[in-house]
C-alpha positions as CSV (number, residue, x, y, z in Angstrom):
1,X,42.6,31.4,-36.5
2,X,43.8,30.4,-33.1
3,X,41.5,27.7,-31.9
4,X,43.2,27.2,-28.5
5,X,39.9,28.3,-26.8
6,X,38.0,25.5,-28.6
7,X,40.3,22.6,-27.8
8,X,38.6,19.3,-26.6
9,X,39.9,16.4,-24.6
10,X,40.5,12.8,-25.6
11,X,37.0,11.6,-24.7
12,X,35.2,14.3,-26.7
13,X,32.5,13.0,-29.1
14,X,29.5,14.6,-30.8
15,X,27.2,11.8,-29.6
16,X,28.5,12.1,-26.1
17,X,28.0,15.8,-25.9
18,X,24.4,15.5,-27.3
19,X,23.7,12.8,-24.8
20,X,24.9,15.0,-22.0
21,X,22.7,17.8,-23.3
22,X,19.6,15.6,-23.6
23,X,20.1,14.2,-20.1
24,X,20.6,17.7,-18.7
25,X,17.3,19.0,-20.2
26,X,15.4,15.9,-19.0
27,X,16.8,16.4,-15.5
28,X,15.7,20.0,-15.5
29,X,12.2,19.0,-16.4
30,X,12.1,16.3,-13.8
31,X,13.2,18.7,-11.1
32,X,10.7,21.4,-12.1
33,X,7.8,18.8,-11.9
34,X,8.7,18.3,-8.2
35,X,8.7,21.9,-7.2
36,X,5.6,23.2,-5.5
37,X,4.5,26.4,-3.6
38,X,5.4,26.2,0.0
39,X,8.8,24.5,-0.7
40,X,11.9,26.0,0.9
41,X,14.6,26.7,-1.6
42,X,17.2,24.7,0.3
43,X,14.9,21.6,0.1
44,X,14.5,22.1,-3.6
45,X,18.3,22.1,-4.1
46,X,18.6,18.9,-2.1
47,X,15.8,17.4,-4.2
48,X,17.5,18.5,-7.4
49,X,20.7,16.8,-6.3
50,X,18.8,13.6,-5.6
51,X,17.1,13.7,-9.0
52,X,20.5,14.0,-10.8
53,X,22.0,11.2,-8.7
54,X,19.0,8.8,-9.2
55,X,19.4,9.4,-13.0
56,X,22.9,8.0,-12.7
57,X,24.8,11.2,-13.2
58,X,27.6,12.9,-11.2
59,X,27.3,16.4,-9.8
60,X,29.7,18.4,-11.9
61,X,31.8,21.5,-11.9
62,X,29.4,24.1,-10.4
63,X,26.8,23.8,-7.6
64,X,23.3,22.7,-8.3
65,X,21.2,25.8,-8.1
66,X,17.4,26.2,-7.6
67,X,16.5,29.8,-6.9
68,X,13.1,31.1,-5.8
69,X,11.6,34.6,-5.9
70,X,14.0,37.4,-4.8
71,X,17.0,35.1,-5.1
72,X,16.5,34.9,-8.9
73,X,18.1,38.4,-9.2
74,X,21.3,37.4,-7.4
75,X,24.6,36.8,-9.3
76,X,25.3,33.1,-9.6
77,X,28.5,33.2,-7.6
78,X,26.6,34.8,-4.7
79,X,25.0,32.5,-2.2
80,X,21.2,32.6,-2.0
81,X,19.5,34.3,0.8
82,X,18.5,31.4,3.0
83,X,14.9,30.3,3.9
84,X,13.1,31.6,0.8
85,X,9.8,29.9,0.3
86,X,8.2,29.6,-3.1
87,X,4.9,31.5,-3.1
88,X,1.6,30.6,-4.7
89,X,2.4,33.2,-7.4
90,X,6.1,33.1,-7.9
91,X,9.1,32.5,-10.2
92,X,12.0,30.1,-9.9
93,X,14.9,28.8,-12.0
94,X,17.0,25.7,-12.2
95,X,20.7,25.7,-13.1
96,X,22.5,22.3,-13.2
97,X,25.7,20.9,-14.7
98,X,25.7,17.2,-14.4
99,X,28.5,15.0,-15.7
100,X,27.1,12.3,-17.9
101,X,29.7,9.6,-18.3
102,X,32.7,11.4,-19.8
103,X,30.8,14.5,-21.0
104,X,29.7,17.8,-19.4
105,X,26.1,18.8,-19.4
106,X,25.0,22.3,-18.5
107,X,21.6,23.9,-18.7
108,X,19.1,26.2,-17.0
109,X,15.5,27.3,-17.4
110,X,12.9,29.4,-15.6
111,X,9.4,28.4,-14.4
112,X,6.5,30.2,-12.9
113,X,3.6,29.2,-10.6
114,X,0.3,31.0,-10.2
115,X,-0.5,34.1,-12.3
116,X,1.9,37.0,-12.4
117,X,2.2,38.3,-16.0
118,X,5.6,40.0,-15.4
119,X,7.1,36.7,-14.2
120,X,5.7,34.8,-17.1
121,X,7.0,37.4,-19.6
122,X,10.5,37.4,-18.1
123,X,10.7,33.7,-18.2
124,X,9.5,33.5,-21.8
125,X,11.8,36.4,-22.8
126,X,14.9,34.7,-21.3
127,X,14.4,31.7,-23.6
128,X,13.3,33.9,-26.5
129,X,16.5,35.9,-26.2
130,X,18.6,32.8,-26.0
131,X,17.2,31.7,-29.4
132,X,17.5,35.2,-30.9
133,X,21.2,35.2,-30.1
134,X,21.5,31.6,-31.3
135,X,20.0,32.6,-34.6
136,X,22.4,35.5,-34.9
137,X,25.2,33.0,-34.2
138,X,24.0,30.8,-37.0
139,X,23.5,33.5,-39.6
140,X,25.9,36.3,-38.9
141,X,29.2,34.7,-38.2
142,X,29.6,37.0,-35.2
143,X,32.2,36.6,-32.5
144,X,31.2,35.7,-28.9
145,X,31.8,39.2,-27.9
146,X,29.5,40.6,-30.6
147,X,26.8,38.0,-29.7
148,X,26.7,39.3,-26.1
149,X,26.6,42.9,-27.3
150,X,23.6,42.0,-29.3
151,X,22.1,40.2,-26.4
152,X,22.5,43.2,-24.2
153,X,20.8,45.5,-26.7
154,X,17.9,43.1,-27.2
155,X,17.4,42.6,-23.5
156,X,16.9,46.4,-23.1
157,X,14.6,46.4,-26.1
158,X,12.5,43.8,-24.3
159,X,12.4,45.9,-21.1
160,X,15.1,44.0,-19.1
161,X,18.7,44.3,-18.1
162,X,21.2,41.5,-19.1
163,X,23.3,40.3,-16.2
164,X,26.9,40.9,-17.3
165,X,28.2,38.4,-14.7
166,X,27.0,35.5,-16.8
167,X,29.0,35.7,-20.0
168,X,28.9,32.1,-21.3
169,X,31.6,29.5,-21.2
170,X,33.2,26.4,-22.7
171,X,31.8,22.9,-22.4
172,X,33.5,19.7,-23.4
173,X,34.4,16.2,-22.2
174,X,35.1,16.6,-18.5
175,X,36.7,18.8,-17.4
176,X,36.5,21.8,-19.8
177,X,38.5,23.9,-17.3
178,X,41.6,22.0,-18.1
179,X,41.2,23.1,-21.7
180,X,39.9,26.7,-21.5
181,X,38.4,28.9,-18.8
182,X,37.5,32.1,-20.7
183,X,34.1,33.5,-21.3
184,X,32.1,33.3,-24.5
185,X,31.5,37.1,-24.2
186,X,35.3,37.6,-24.4
187,X,35.8,35.3,-27.4
188,X,36.8,37.3,-30.5
189,X,36.0,34.6,-33.0
190,X,32.8,33.0,-34.3
191,X,32.1,30.2,-31.9
192,X,31.9,26.6,-33.1
193,X,28.9,24.4,-32.2
194,X,29.2,21.8,-29.5
195,X,31.8,23.9,-27.7
196,X,30.0,26.8,-25.9
197,X,27.2,27.4,-23.4
198,X,25.2,30.6,-24.0
199,X,23.9,32.0,-20.8
200,X,21.0,34.6,-20.6
201,X,20.1,36.0,-17.2
202,X,17.5,38.8,-17.4
203,X,16.9,41.1,-14.5
204,X,13.9,43.2,-13.8
205,X,15.1,46.9,-14.0
206,X,13.7,47.4,-10.5
207,X,15.6,44.3,-9.3
208,X,12.6,42.5,-8.0
209,X,13.1,39.2,-9.9
210,X,15.0,37.7,-12.8
211,X,14.9,34.8,-15.2
212,X,17.6,32.5,-16.6
213,X,18.0,30.3,-19.6
214,X,21.1,28.5,-20.8
215,X,22.0,25.8,-23.3
216,X,24.6,24.6,-25.7
217,X,25.0,26.5,-29.0
218,X,23.6,24.0,-31.5
219,X,21.7,23.9,-34.8
220,X,17.9,24.2,-35.0
221,X,17.3,20.5,-35.4
222,X,18.7,19.8,-31.9
223,X,16.0,22.0,-30.3
224,X,13.0,20.2,-31.7
């Protein structure tokens, strides 16, 4: 099998990648704890950058994103509508990619404030679908392409649309773009662990809101 897409750089290590992943998840949680209704999205992004920096990490290969309310449906490469304020009953997500020493972290998660069942269900389903796809990766030996075809079907089963513009990507010792820039959804082999980020962006069919979850493809023990 051609493993060109799964090449790693000279600083790659399992311990380093797991450290970057742990630090990324901790930073997401720290950012989420500081977000409150009434905050303007741009201020939340600035705060998130500060959190990453104060934890001793470098801002990495994509912008820090914190998206509130209606901005949660936008494609990641599209700029947020400015001036969005988090409401008392609202949804937001965090998407960060800190560089932790030599290694790339990348992660995202969705949170809700107040009490809107649709928001809570979308946020929970994004994480649920991530793990359903991850279990299929573990047990079925599917290609990246087939994993995303499965994700698309399951998203519709759950009542959402899957954003096709977030097709997963490589992760490695920094920078992964020097090794491979292709999407997981286009990878025609079974992905190896510690190499790929699985991205799930669910969209309300009426395009009112969305939810996002991403993490590295890893075995169950690493999610406890």
